[in-house]
Each structure stands twice: as C-alpha cells, then as structure tokens.
C-alpha positions as CSV (number, residue, x, y, z in Angstrom):
1,M,-0.2,0.0,-0.1
2,K,2.9,2.6,0.8
3,R,4.1,1.8,-2.7
4,I,0.8,2.5,-4.3
5,L,0.1,6.2,-2.8
6,P,3.2,7.6,-4.3
7,I,2.0,6.7,-7.7
8,L,-1.6,7.4,-7.2
9,V,-0.8,11.0,-6.3
10,C,1.8,11.5,-8.8
11,L,-1.1,10.4,-11.6
12,L,-3.3,12.6,-9.8
13,I,-0.8,15.6,-10.4
14,S,-0.4,14.8,-14.0
15,F,-3.7,14.7,-14.9
16,S,-4.4,18.0,-13.1
17,S,-1.7,19.7,-14.6
18,K,-2.8,19.0,-18.4
19,A,-4.2,21.9,-20.1
20,T,-8.2,22.0,-20.6
21,P,-8.9,21.1,-24.5
22,P,-9.6,24.0,-26.4
23,H,-13.5,24.7,-26.9
24,F,-14.9,26.9,-29.8
25,Y,-17.2,29.4,-28.9
26,P,-19.2,31.3,-31.4
27,A,-19.4,34.7,-32.5
28,D,-23.0,34.8,-30.8
29,N,-21.7,34.3,-27.4
30,S,-22.8,36.8,-25.1
31,L,-19.5,37.0,-23.3
32,F,-18.2,38.8,-26.7
33,R,-18.1,42.2,-26.7
34,Y,-18.4,44.4,-30.1
35,T,-17.9,47.9,-30.7
36,G,-18.6,49.6,-34.2
37,R,-20.9,49.7,-37.1
38,I,-21.7,45.8,-37.5
39,D,-24.5,44.1,-39.5
40,F,-25.8,41.3,-37.1
41,S,-28.3,39.9,-39.4
42,N,-26.6,36.6,-39.0
43,E,-25.8,36.7,-35.3
44,K,-23.4,33.6,-35.8
45,L,-21.5,35.6,-38.6
46,P,-21.5,39.1,-37.7
47,R,-20.1,41.3,-40.8
48,F,-18.4,44.6,-40.8
49,W,-16.6,46.9,-43.1
50,A,-15.5,50.1,-41.1
51,S,-12.2,51.0,-40.1
52,G,-11.6,50.4,-36.3
53,V,-14.4,47.9,-35.4
54,Y,-13.5,45.9,-32.6
55,I,-14.0,42.7,-30.7
56,E,-13.4,42.1,-27.0
57,A,-13.2,39.1,-25.2
58,A,-11.6,37.5,-21.9
59,F,-10.2,33.7,-21.8
60,E,-8.2,31.2,-20.0
61,G,-5.2,29.5,-21.3
62,K,-2.0,30.1,-22.7
63,S,-3.4,31.2,-26.3
64,C,-6.4,31.5,-28.5
65,E,-7.4,30.8,-32.2
66,I,-9.5,33.9,-34.1
67,Q,-11.6,32.3,-36.7
68,L,-12.4,35.2,-39.3
69,N,-13.7,35.5,-43.1
70,D,-12.1,37.8,-45.2
71,E,-14.4,39.1,-48.3
72,M,-11.1,39.2,-50.3
73,L,-12.7,41.9,-52.4
74,Y,-11.7,41.3,-56.2
75,G,-10.4,38.1,-55.3
76,K,-7.2,39.8,-54.3
77,Y,-7.5,42.3,-51.3
78,H,-6.5,41.1,-48.2
79,N,-7.8,42.7,-44.6
80,Y,-5.6,43.5,-41.9
81,I,-6.4,43.1,-38.2
82,T,-4.7,44.5,-35.0
83,V,-4.7,41.9,-32.1
84,V,-3.7,43.0,-29.0
85,I,-3.5,40.7,-25.8
86,D,-3.7,42.4,-22.4
87,D,-1.0,45.5,-22.6
88,E,1.3,43.8,-24.8
89,Q,2.4,45.2,-28.2
90,P,0.0,45.3,-30.8
91,Q,0.2,42.7,-33.4
92,R,-0.9,43.8,-36.9
93,I,-1.4,40.8,-39.0
94,K,-2.3,40.7,-42.9
95,L,-5.2,38.1,-43.7
96,T,-3.9,35.6,-46.4
97,G,-7.4,33.8,-47.4
98,K,-10.9,34.2,-47.3
99,T,-10.8,31.7,-44.3
100,N,-8.5,32.5,-41.4
101,A,-7.8,30.6,-38.3
102,L,-4.9,32.4,-36.2
103,T,-3.4,31.3,-33.0
104,I,-2.4,34.1,-30.9
105,T,-0.2,33.3,-27.8
106,A,0.1,35.6,-24.6
107,K,3.8,36.2,-23.6
108,T,3.1,36.5,-19.9
109,N,2.4,33.5,-17.7
110,K,-1.1,34.7,-16.3
111,K,-3.8,32.1,-16.0
112,T,-6.4,34.9,-17.7
113,H,-6.0,37.3,-20.4
114,K,-7.8,40.0,-22.4
115,I,-7.8,39.9,-26.1
116,L,-8.7,42.8,-28.5
117,I,-9.5,42.2,-32.2
118,C,-9.6,45.5,-34.5
119,K,-10.3,45.6,-38.5
120,T,-7.4,48.2,-38.9
121,T,-8.2,48.5,-42.8
122,E,-11.2,50.4,-44.2
123,S,-14.3,49.5,-45.9
124,G,-12.8,49.9,-49.4
125,I,-10.9,46.4,-48.8
126,G,-14.1,44.7,-48.1
127,Y,-15.6,43.2,-45.2
128,L,-14.6,40.6,-42.3
129,E,-16.9,38.2,-40.5
130,F,-16.2,37.0,-37.2
131,L,-16.6,33.3,-36.6
132,G,-15.7,33.0,-33.0
133,L,-12.7,32.1,-30.7
134,K,-11.3,28.9,-30.1
135,C,-9.7,28.6,-26.1
136,E,-9.8,26.7,-23.0
137,K,-12.5,28.7,-21.5
138,L,-14.0,32.2,-22.6
139,L,-14.6,34.5,-19.3
140,P,-16.9,37.6,-18.7
141,L,-15.2,40.8,-19.2
142,A,-14.9,43.8,-17.1
143,P,-17.0,46.3,-17.7
144,A,-16.4,48.8,-21.0
145,P,-15.2,52.3,-20.3
146,S,-18.5,54.2,-19.9
147,R,-17.5,57.4,-22.1
148,K,-17.8,56.9,-25.7
149,I,-16.5,59.1,-28.6
150,E,-17.3,58.9,-32.4
151,F,-14.7,60.2,-34.9
152,I,-16.3,61.4,-38.2
153,G,-13.7,61.9,-41.2
154,N,-12.3,60.7,-44.3
155,S,-8.9,58.7,-45.2
156,I,-7.2,60.5,-42.5
157,T,-9.6,59.3,-39.7
158,C,-9.5,55.7,-41.4
159,G,-5.5,56.0,-40.7
160,M,-4.4,55.1,-44.2
161,G,-1.1,55.6,-45.5
162,S,0.4,55.8,-41.9
163,D,2.2,52.7,-41.3
164,E,5.3,51.8,-43.1
165,S,6.7,49.6,-40.5
166,V,6.5,46.5,-43.3
167,I,5.8,47.7,-46.5
168,K,7.0,51.2,-47.7
169,C,4.9,54.1,-49.5
170,D,4.3,53.0,-53.1
171,K,5.0,49.2,-52.6
172,G,2.7,46.6,-52.3
173,E,-1.3,47.5,-52.4
174,W,-2.8,50.9,-51.5
175,Y,-4.2,49.6,-48.4
176,D,-0.8,48.2,-46.8
177,Q,0.0,51.2,-45.0
178,H,-3.5,51.4,-43.1
179,N,-3.7,51.3,-39.4
180,A,-6.7,52.2,-37.8
181,Y,-5.9,51.1,-34.2
182,L,-3.2,53.4,-34.3
183,S,-5.0,56.3,-35.8
184,Y,-5.3,59.6,-33.7
185,G,-9.0,58.8,-33.0
186,A,-8.3,55.2,-31.5
187,I,-5.4,56.7,-29.5
188,T,-7.5,59.7,-28.5
189,A,-10.1,57.3,-27.0
190,R,-7.9,55.3,-25.2
191,S,-6.0,57.9,-23.7
192,L,-9.4,59.2,-22.3
193,N,-10.6,55.6,-21.4
194,A,-13.2,55.8,-23.7
195,Q,-14.9,53.5,-26.4
196,W,-14.1,54.5,-29.9
197,Q,-16.0,54.6,-33.5
198,L,-14.3,55.7,-36.5
199,S,-17.4,56.8,-39.1
200,S,-14.7,57.3,-42.1
201,V,-14.4,56.9,-45.5
202,S,-11.3,57.4,-47.7
203,G,-12.0,60.1,-50.2
204,I,-15.5,61.4,-48.8
205,G,-16.2,64.9,-48.4
206,L,-19.1,67.3,-47.3
207,I,-20.2,68.6,-50.4
208,H,-17.4,67.0,-52.6
209,S,-15.6,63.9,-52.3
210,C,-12.7,62.9,-54.5
211,C,-11.1,60.0,-56.3
212,N,-14.3,59.0,-58.0
213,L,-16.5,58.7,-54.8
214,T,-20.3,59.2,-55.8
215,I,-21.0,59.2,-52.0
216,K,-20.9,62.4,-49.4
217,M,-21.0,62.0,-46.0
218,P,-24.6,63.0,-45.1
219,Q,-25.8,60.9,-47.6
220,V,-24.2,57.7,-46.1
221,F,-23.6,58.6,-42.4
222,D,-26.9,56.3,-41.5
223,K,-25.3,53.3,-42.8
224,I,-23.5,50.3,-41.7
225,Y,-21.5,50.2,-45.1
226,M,-20.8,53.7,-45.6
227,R,-18.8,53.0,-48.5
228,E,-21.5,51.8,-50.5
229,D,-24.3,53.4,-48.8
230,S,-25.8,50.2,-47.4
231,I,-27.4,48.7,-44.7
232,K,-29.1,51.2,-42.1
233,W,-27.1,51.7,-38.7
234,N,-29.2,51.5,-35.7
235,F,-27.9,54.8,-33.6
236,K,-29.2,53.5,-30.2
237,N,-26.7,50.9,-30.5
238,Y,-23.5,53.5,-29.7
239,V,-24.6,57.0,-28.1
240,P,-21.5,59.0,-28.1
241,D,-20.4,61.4,-25.3
242,V,-18.4,63.4,-28.0
243,V,-18.3,63.5,-31.8
244,T,-15.8,64.9,-33.7
245,V,-16.1,66.1,-37.6
246,C,-12.8,65.8,-39.6
247,L,-14.1,66.7,-42.9
248,G,-13.0,69.3,-45.6
249,Q,-9.6,67.9,-47.3
250,N,-11.3,66.3,-50.2
251,D,-14.0,69.1,-50.6
252,G,-10.9,71.5,-51.2
253,I,-11.7,75.1,-51.1
254,Q,-15.2,75.7,-52.0
255,D,-17.8,78.5,-52.1
256,S,-17.9,79.5,-48.3
257,A,-21.7,80.3,-48.3
258,T,-22.5,76.6,-49.9
259,F,-20.1,74.8,-47.5
260,C,-21.2,76.5,-44.5
261,S,-25.0,75.6,-45.3
262,A,-23.9,72.2,-45.8
263,Y,-21.9,71.9,-42.6
264,V,-24.9,73.5,-40.4
265,K,-27.2,71.0,-41.9
266,F,-25.2,68.1,-41.4
267,I,-24.8,69.2,-37.5
268,T,-28.6,69.3,-37.6
269,Q,-28.5,65.7,-38.7
270,L,-26.1,64.7,-36.6
271,R,-28.1,66.2,-33.4
272,S,-31.1,64.4,-34.4
273,H,-29.2,61.0,-33.6
274,Y,-27.2,62.6,-30.7
275,P,-29.3,65.3,-28.8
276,K,-26.8,65.6,-26.0
277,A,-23.0,64.9,-27.6
278,T,-20.6,67.4,-27.8
279,I,-19.7,68.3,-31.2
280,V,-16.3,69.6,-32.1
281,C,-15.6,70.8,-35.6
282,L,-11.9,69.7,-36.6
283,T,-9.6,71.4,-39.2
284,S,-7.9,68.7,-41.4
285,P,-4.7,67.6,-40.1
286,M,-3.1,67.6,-43.4
287,A,-4.5,70.8,-45.2
288,D,-2.0,72.9,-46.7
289,E,-1.8,76.6,-45.7
290,K,-4.6,78.0,-48.0
291,L,-7.1,75.1,-47.1
292,V,-6.6,75.4,-43.3
293,A,-6.9,79.1,-43.4
294,V,-10.3,78.6,-45.1
295,L,-11.3,75.6,-42.9
296,K,-10.4,78.1,-39.8
297,N,-13.1,80.9,-41.2
298,Q,-15.6,78.6,-42.2
299,L,-15.5,76.0,-38.8
300,T,-15.8,79.9,-36.6
301,S,-18.3,80.7,-38.9
302,I,-20.4,77.3,-38.7
303,V,-20.0,76.9,-34.7
304,A,-21.2,80.6,-34.5
305,A,-24.0,80.0,-36.5
306,V,-25.1,76.7,-34.7
307,K,-24.7,78.6,-31.3
308,K,-26.9,81.2,-32.4
309,S,-29.8,78.8,-33.2
310,G,-29.5,77.7,-29.4
311,D,-27.4,74.9,-29.5
312,E,-24.6,75.7,-27.0
313,N,-23.1,72.0,-27.0
314,I,-20.6,72.6,-30.0
315,D,-17.2,73.6,-30.3
316,S,-14.0,74.1,-33.2
317,Y,-10.3,72.7,-32.6
318,F,-7.8,73.8,-35.0
319,F,-4.6,71.8,-34.9
320,S,-1.3,73.6,-34.4
321,K,0.5,72.4,-37.7
322,R,0.2,70.3,-40.9
323,Y,0.6,66.7,-40.2
324,H,1.6,64.9,-43.6
325,N,4.6,62.7,-43.3
326,G,3.1,59.4,-44.4
327,C,2.1,58.0,-47.5
328,G,0.4,60.4,-50.2
329,D,1.0,63.4,-47.6
330,H,-1.3,61.5,-45.1
331,P,-0.2,61.4,-41.5
332,D,2.2,58.7,-40.3
333,L,2.4,56.9,-37.2
334,E,4.2,59.6,-35.1
335,D,1.7,62.2,-36.7
336,H,-1.2,60.5,-35.5
337,L,0.2,60.2,-31.9
338,Q,0.6,63.9,-31.9
339,I,-2.7,64.7,-33.5
340,A,-3.9,62.4,-31.0
341,N,-2.1,64.2,-28.1
342,E,-3.2,67.3,-29.1
343,L,-7.0,66.4,-29.5
344,T,-6.6,64.4,-25.8
345,A,-5.1,67.4,-24.2
346,Y,-8.2,69.7,-25.8
347,L,-11.1,67.2,-25.0
348,K,-9.7,66.4,-21.3
349,K,-10.0,70.0,-20.8
350,L,-13.3,70.7,-22.6
351,K,-15.1,67.8,-21.0
352,K,-13.3,68.0,-17.6
353,W,-12.2,64.4,-18.1
C-alpha cells in the first residue's frame, strides 16, 4: 500500500496539470463585446466593413485561435487586423485567405487574458466576418469604459497611409499602410479611457468627394456599410458623449456660403441622432496653408451659427500644424500620435475628463 500511494499521487498531479482542451465559442456568445458599425443580421456571422471596428473577449489559458472570414474583395484584397493581448505590443496581421484561423499566444504566464481584435483596414478593402474564438474557456469581461467618442472623417480618420513598418509607401497594395488601431481617433479614445467608433471613408467629403467617389458623408452617415451607402445603422447601438467631425480635406476650397450651409445642415443631422453629445468641428490635420486658413474661417462661422440657433454644445479645434509625413501626404504613425496628443489635451479640458 505504501508503494501504491505515491504512484496514485503522481498520476493525480499529472492529470490535473494538463491544459483543458480548447473549446470553440461561436460569435453569438454573449461574452463577446462588439464595438462599431456591425451587421448582426446573422448573429453567428457578424459582418463589418469600417475601420476600427473591434471585438473584445477574456479567456483562460496561454493562447486562443481567432476565426475570421475575409471578403477578399476582387479576389485579391486582404484585410489587416490588429490583435492586442492584455497590454502587450499590438500585432498587425495581414489575412491570407477567405477563411483564417489565427493562433495568438500570450507572452505572460498569467492564467487569464484579455484580447482585442480590431479591423485595421477600411471599408474599401472589403468586409470581415467573425466566426468565433477557440480557447480553453471564455470568461466575462470587465465593464467597458462608460465614455464614448465617435470620430467622423475621411482617409485621415481611417488611418490610411500611416504605417510603413512592413511595406513602404508606393509598394504593395494601396491599403498596406493602413492602421486604424493606431489612428488619432483610437489613440485619443484610449488615452481618455473611452470607447471609439470611426465613421470614416477614404476620399469622402461634405459636399465634394474625391477619387471618383459618388457618395458624400451626409448621405451615408446612417449606414453600416458607408462606402456603398448600404444597410441601415441603428444609432441606439452607440450613443457617443463626444462627436468629432474632420471633413473638408477632400472638399477643398469651396464657396463658403455653400459649404457652411451644408455643414450646419449636417450638424442638425447629427443632433437628431445625438441630442446630448458634444460636437467638435476639426480642421484637417493634413491641410496646406491655404486650405487650413479657409477651414478656420468657415468652422468659426459654422460654430457661431449653430450656437446662435440655440445649440451651445458645439465647439471647434484647430490643429497646431500640418501633419503629412505618411503615404500620399497623409499623417504617419508619429503624426497620428501627435494629433491624438493635441486632441486628447483639448477634449480632456473641454469635458473635464
């Protein structure tokens, strides 16, 4: 009997130390947290196009497997995602096929981890579908930040042309330098302990869009798939405390009366959805001297007109300099950080956050 006991103890220790076999948790599991404009018409296969849409989960174990479908637009475009585990360095990953199973391993030996999966390319590259997560055990998340910010804009807000860490400008595809996770909006929100939503489309304008784009922001703002003016968005799904509007770069210098009138009308449209939000009108961070001078005058007039109508919950912010060190004169990653630092300090003071 004395010889048998040690053997039994060793067997028990051996069995108890084995990792729990991974289990697949489908996308409709209530423990997943989704943020952004997402089509949930198929709850087991939520579909999303926009830059910066993100999914969060908490899991037990050393690693997990992310399962995603990529539209592979035109049969060749590949979306990028950014994955963050706990507070580790963000991993920017290019998807390789229509179906993707990505194993992500934590660097720390903690028993439990939090994962964030962010679509870091924009709607013009096609949609992603989230199938679910395979891990030892899915766990409840800590509560989300109560603050919410929405960033309305164009390619700058998308994070286009910012990330040359792997592929340099004018190399690869036009979207290879996208990085929505490290765009000024996402950084600003995280700095202020807020959720973020990027309602942005490359090339879009208020009254004039560039690059053969037929849509304009007021037309598509109520859509999930803004790039193609498709699928109605339910504004009750995300009610921001602050809305920033960064338009005008693609409009260029327009007749002031026409531009200002359209802008005030768009503010009225925003206010119909967000009666309590603070609206902040921004100059374009990449505008040249001529355009930024015009935008400053126009935004000053727009804010004054809105306030005169009785809406005091509006303001403007003018960036201190031009940021255009990335691809195609867009801000690069360092520029986005500096833009975010400016905007964070401003919003912190404005909102007393």
